N, C-alpha and C positions, 0 to 999 in steps of 0.2 A: 031621821034627821039628813039634811043635805050640806054638802061642801061644793065647792067649784074646782074645776080643771080648766085652766085657761079662760076663766071666766063662764064656762058652762056648768051648769048644776049637774050633781051626781049624787044618788042616794046612798044612804049607809044602811046596813041590814040592822033591823032590831032596835031596841032602845039602849042608848049609850048610858052607861052607869054614870051616877051623879056623885058629887062630893058628899060624903057621909055614908055612902053604900059600902057594904063589904065587897072587896075585890075578889072576884071568883077565881078559884084555882084552876089553873089551865096547864095542861102538859104540852110542852114544846120540844123541838129537838135543837141542840146547839151545834156549833160548827164541827165538833167531835163526834156527832151522831149519838150523844148521851141525851137522855131526857132530862128537861129543866121543867121545874114546876115555878110558875108565876103566880102572883096573888096570894091571898090567905095570909096568915100569920107567919112572920119570919122573924129572925135575929137581926135584920137590917131593914132599913127603908129601901123600898123599891123604887126606881125610876124606871117606868116602863116607855119606851120611846117606840112608837109605832111608825113605820115608815112603808111606803110603797115598794121601793127596792134600792139596794144599796147600789145597783149598778147604774143609778141616775145622778147626775151632778149635784143636785139639792140634797138628796138623802147622804150621799158621800159626804159632802160639806157638813151636813148635820152631825153625822157620825164622827167625823173628826173633831167637831167642835165640843160635842159632849164628851168625848174621850179625853180632851184637854181640860175641860173646865170641871169636871166632876172627880178626875183622878185624885185630887188631893182631901176630898170629902171623906171623913171616917163614917163608918157605919151606913153607907149608901151602896146599894148594889144596883148599878145601870145596867139595864138589859134592851139592847135593840131588837126590836120584833118585826119581821117582814115575811113575805111568802117566798123569799129566796130560798134555794135549796142549800142545805148545809156546807156543801162543796163550794159554792159560789161565795158564800158568806166567810168561810175560811179563807179562801184566796183573797177576798177584799181585805180582810183584817190584816192577813201576812203582808201583802203588797204594800198597804198603808201604814203598817207598823203600829196597828191599834192594839190596845189591851182592854177590850171591853167586850162583855158577853153579847154575842148576837144569837138570836134564836128564831127558828123557823116555824111557822104556822101552817105549813104546806099540806100536813096530813089530814086533819079535820076541820081546819078553818076555825077552830074552837075559840081561840083568843079573838078573832074578828067577830064571831057571833056573839060571845058573851059579853065583850065589852063594847059592842055596837060601832065597830069601826071597819067593817067589811065592805067594801065598794061593790054595790049591786048592778050599777048599769055604766054605761059609757065605755071608752077605750081602756079604762083600768079595772074593768069589772073582773072581780075575783082577788085584787089585792087591798092592802089595808091603808086606810086614810092616815094623814099625819096628825097624830095626836100625842100628847105627852101626859102621862099619869103618874102622881106620886101616891104610894101606898105606905101607910105607916107601919110600924111594927107589929100592930093589932090586926092588920089586914084590912083597914078601912082606907076607903079613898079619899085623900086629904087635898088634892089638887088636880085639876085637869085643864089642860090647854088644847083646844081643837083649833087647827090652823085652818082657816076657812078656805083659803085657796091652796091646794095641794102643791102648787110649783113655789109656794113660799115657804122660807125657814121659819121655825119657831122663834117667839121671844125668849131667848137665852137667859137673860137678865131676870125676866119675871120668873122663869123655872128655877134659876139658881137662889132667888130671894125666898121662893116659897120652900125649898130645900133647908136652906139656911135657918128658917123659923123652925123647922122640925127637928133638924139636927141639933 
């Protein structure tokens, strides 16, 4: 699959998971250096927000907006996944006053590979594409939004509508 960066195509590693697929369990590292497992069966709906880097204006805006928009939803576990080091993610959340889980895929790039969102070429090779996944409590992918232009924000209203249908 390809997406674009400022209109130029970039490739993504592997086959992106599809709605109805089981969301693979992946071990990530949170901002406190603790292991976090995403995917699989959980007691909450998982909102997995894949972004290139919190140190970019679009990703920062996206993090702030999702933090604001999903904070009132019960039974939803929002997790922003990037390649940012946990120290940088913690600094970002502290500076921005965000109360949302951020997790890093920097060790094995396992999330990027298993979910099909690892950028393989171009100036952002090695980071994650901008994609939003919703995984239900049974571990099935029930929604996916691939943002075709990496420098664009996702359609928040569409994500919230999909979440509200599941919650």
